[in-house]
C-alpha positions as CSV (number, residue, x, y, z in Angstrom):
1,M,-11.3,10.1,10.4
2,S,-14.9,9.1,10.9
3,D,-16.5,6.3,9.0
4,H,-18.9,8.9,7.4
5,M,-15.9,10.7,5.9
6,L,-14.5,7.4,4.6
7,Q,-17.8,6.7,2.9
8,A,-17.4,9.9,1.0
9,F,-14.4,8.4,-0.8
10,A,-16.4,5.5,-2.2
11,S,-16.6,6.6,-5.8
12,F,-14.6,3.8,-7.3
13,D,-15.8,0.3,-8.1
14,R,-12.2,-0.9,-8.5
15,A,-8.7,0.5,-8.5
16,P,-8.2,3.2,-11.2
17,E,-5.3,2.5,-13.6
18,I,-2.3,4.8,-13.2
19,V,0.7,4.7,-15.6
20,T,4.1,6.0,-14.6
21,E,7.4,6.0,-16.5
22,R,8.0,2.3,-16.0
23,L,4.9,0.9,-14.3
24,R,1.2,0.3,-14.7
25,L,-0.7,0.5,-11.4
26,R,-3.8,-1.6,-12.1
27,P,-6.7,-3.3,-10.3
28,H,-5.8,-6.8,-9.0
29,R,-7.0,-9.8,-10.8
30,F,-7.7,-13.2,-9.3
31,G,-4.5,-14.5,-10.9
32,D,-2.5,-12.1,-8.7
33,F,-3.4,-14.1,-5.6
34,A,-1.0,-17.0,-6.4
35,S,2.1,-14.7,-6.4
36,I,1.0,-12.9,-3.3
37,E,0.3,-16.2,-1.6
38,A,3.7,-17.6,-2.6
39,M,5.5,-14.5,-1.2
40,F,3.6,-14.8,2.1
41,K,4.9,-18.4,2.5
42,T,8.5,-17.1,2.6
43,E,10.7,-15.1,5.0
44,R,10.3,-12.2,2.7
45,S,6.9,-11.5,4.3
46,K,8.3,-11.4,7.9
47,Y,7.8,-7.6,8.2
48,M,4.1,-8.0,7.2
49,G,3.3,-10.7,9.8
50,G,4.3,-13.6,7.6
51,P,4.8,-16.3,6.8
52,L,1.1,-16.7,6.7
53,P,-1.4,-19.5,5.8
54,R,-3.4,-19.4,2.6
55,A,-6.6,-18.5,4.4
56,K,-5.1,-15.4,6.0
57,V,-3.5,-14.3,2.8
58,W,-6.8,-14.6,1.0
59,E,-8.5,-12.6,3.7
60,M,-5.9,-9.8,3.4
61,F,-6.0,-9.9,-0.4
62,S,-9.9,-9.8,-0.5
63,D,-10.0,-7.0,2.1
64,S,-7.6,-4.7,0.3
65,V,-9.1,-5.3,-3.1
66,G,-12.7,-4.9,-1.8
67,Q,-11.9,-1.6,-0.1
68,W,-12.2,0.1,-3.5
69,Q,-15.9,-0.5,-3.6
70,L,-16.5,0.1,0.1
71,I,-14.4,3.2,0.8
72,G,-12.7,4.2,-2.5
73,M,-9.2,3.1,-1.4
74,G,-7.3,-0.2,-1.8
75,T,-4.4,-1.8,-3.5
76,W,-2.9,-1.8,-7.0
77,A,-0.9,-4.5,-8.6
78,L,2.3,-3.2,-10.2
79,D,3.1,-4.3,-13.7
80,R,6.3,-3.4,-15.5
81,L,5.5,-1.6,-18.7
82,S,8.4,-3.2,-20.7
83,D,7.1,-6.8,-20.4
84,G,3.9,-6.8,-18.3
85,V,5.6,-8.7,-15.4
86,T,3.9,-8.1,-12.0
87,V,6.6,-6.8,-9.7
88,G,4.6,-6.1,-6.5
89,E,1.9,-4.0,-4.9
90,V,1.2,-0.5,-3.6
91,S,-1.8,0.5,-1.5
92,I,-3.7,3.4,-0.1
93,C,-6.1,1.7,2.2
94,R,-7.8,1.7,5.6
95,P,-8.9,-1.6,7.0
96,A,-11.4,-1.1,9.8
97,H,-8.8,-1.6,12.5
98,F,-6.4,1.1,11.2
99,P,-6.6,4.4,13.0
100,E,-6.1,6.3,9.7
101,P,-5.4,5.7,6.0
102,E,-2.1,4.0,5.2
103,M,0.1,3.7,2.2
104,G,1.9,0.3,2.0
105,W,4.1,-1.4,-0.5
106,F,5.9,-4.6,-1.3
107,L,7.9,-6.0,-4.1
108,F,8.3,-9.6,-5.2
109,E,11.7,-11.4,-5.0
110,G,14.1,-10.1,-7.6
111,F,12.6,-6.7,-8.1
112,D,14.3,-4.8,-5.2
113,G,16.8,-2.0,-5.9
114,Q,15.4,-0.9,-9.2
115,G,13.3,2.0,-8.0
116,Y,9.9,0.4,-8.6
117,A,8.7,0.9,-5.0
118,V,9.5,4.6,-4.9
119,E,8.0,5.1,-8.4
120,A,4.8,3.4,-7.4
121,A,4.6,5.0,-4.0
122,R,5.0,8.5,-5.5
123,A,2.2,7.7,-8.0
124,A,-0.1,6.5,-5.1
125,L,0.7,9.6,-3.1
126,K,-0.1,11.9,-6.0
127,F,-3.4,10.0,-6.5
128,A,-4.2,10.4,-2.8
129,A,-3.3,14.1,-2.9
130,E,-5.5,14.7,-5.9
131,T,-8.4,12.5,-4.8
132,Y,-8.9,12.6,-1.0
133,Y,-9.6,15.4,1.4
134,L,-6.7,14.5,3.7
135,T,-3.7,16.4,4.8
136,S,-1.5,13.3,5.4
137,I,-1.4,9.6,5.2
138,V,0.8,7.2,7.2
139,S,2.9,4.1,6.6
140,Y,3.1,1.6,9.3
141,V,6.6,0.0,9.3
142,D,8.1,-2.8,11.3
143,P,11.1,-1.3,13.3
144,D,13.4,-3.9,11.8
145,N,12.4,-3.3,8.2
146,L,15.3,-0.9,7.3
147,R,14.5,-0.9,3.5
148,S,10.9,0.3,4.1
149,I,12.2,2.9,6.6
150,A,14.6,4.1,4.0
151,L,11.9,4.2,1.4
152,A,9.5,6.2,3.6
153,E,12.2,8.7,4.3
154,R,13.2,8.9,0.6
155,L,9.5,9.8,-0.1
156,G,9.8,12.6,2.5
157,A,7.8,10.9,5.2
158,V,8.6,11.9,8.8
159,R,8.4,9.6,11.8
160,D,5.4,10.3,14.0
161,D,5.9,8.7,17.4
162,A,2.6,10.3,18.7
163,A,0.5,8.5,16.0
164,A,-1.7,5.6,16.9
165,T,-1.0,2.2,15.4
166,P,-3.3,-0.6,14.3
167,N,-4.5,-2.5,17.5
168,G,-1.7,-0.7,19.4
169,D,0.8,-2.9,17.5
170,P,4.5,-2.1,18.0
171,C,5.4,-0.4,14.7
172,L,6.9,2.8,13.5
173,V,4.5,5.4,11.9
174,Y,5.8,7.5,9.0
175,R,3.7,10.4,8.0
176,H,3.5,11.5,4.4
177,R,2.1,15.1,3.9
178,L,-0.3,15.3,1.0
179,E,0.2,18.4,-1.0
180,D,0.0,19.3,-4.7
181,G,3.1,18.6,-6.7
182,L,4.2,15.3,-5.1
């Protein structure tokens, strides 16, 4: 996808709010950084390049939040509707070094196994299908991250060994087809 095509998506000044059965996908707030930084100090972040120092986490956080204004894509914080607790993040983004737009996700400690990631990812895919002129979007997954591989497959993504990876990094690429009715 050309940079010109990405500029065509820049119709958002921040993440639009999306409500699912149990979650609110919302724009990030400054206060979200502390939880993300804390997660990136633990082994939980090992499949996302972590543990990472504060400056690198801030760079990633600012980049993904700022992409909404620049290219109309980025990240959402995930709040549980029942109590407002932030459980993680989902994204449709494309940092400059990514060969194509990517959907990513993570949950904070204690929120695995409750279906939050699949619920948020389905909402993000539906948003992408209805908003962007793309036929597919990818997820870059560490080969050892069995939970993310299982989630990508549960979402219907298919492994695409011919797809390019960011900076040629060794990761698996799972391709999500964007069609109406996700």
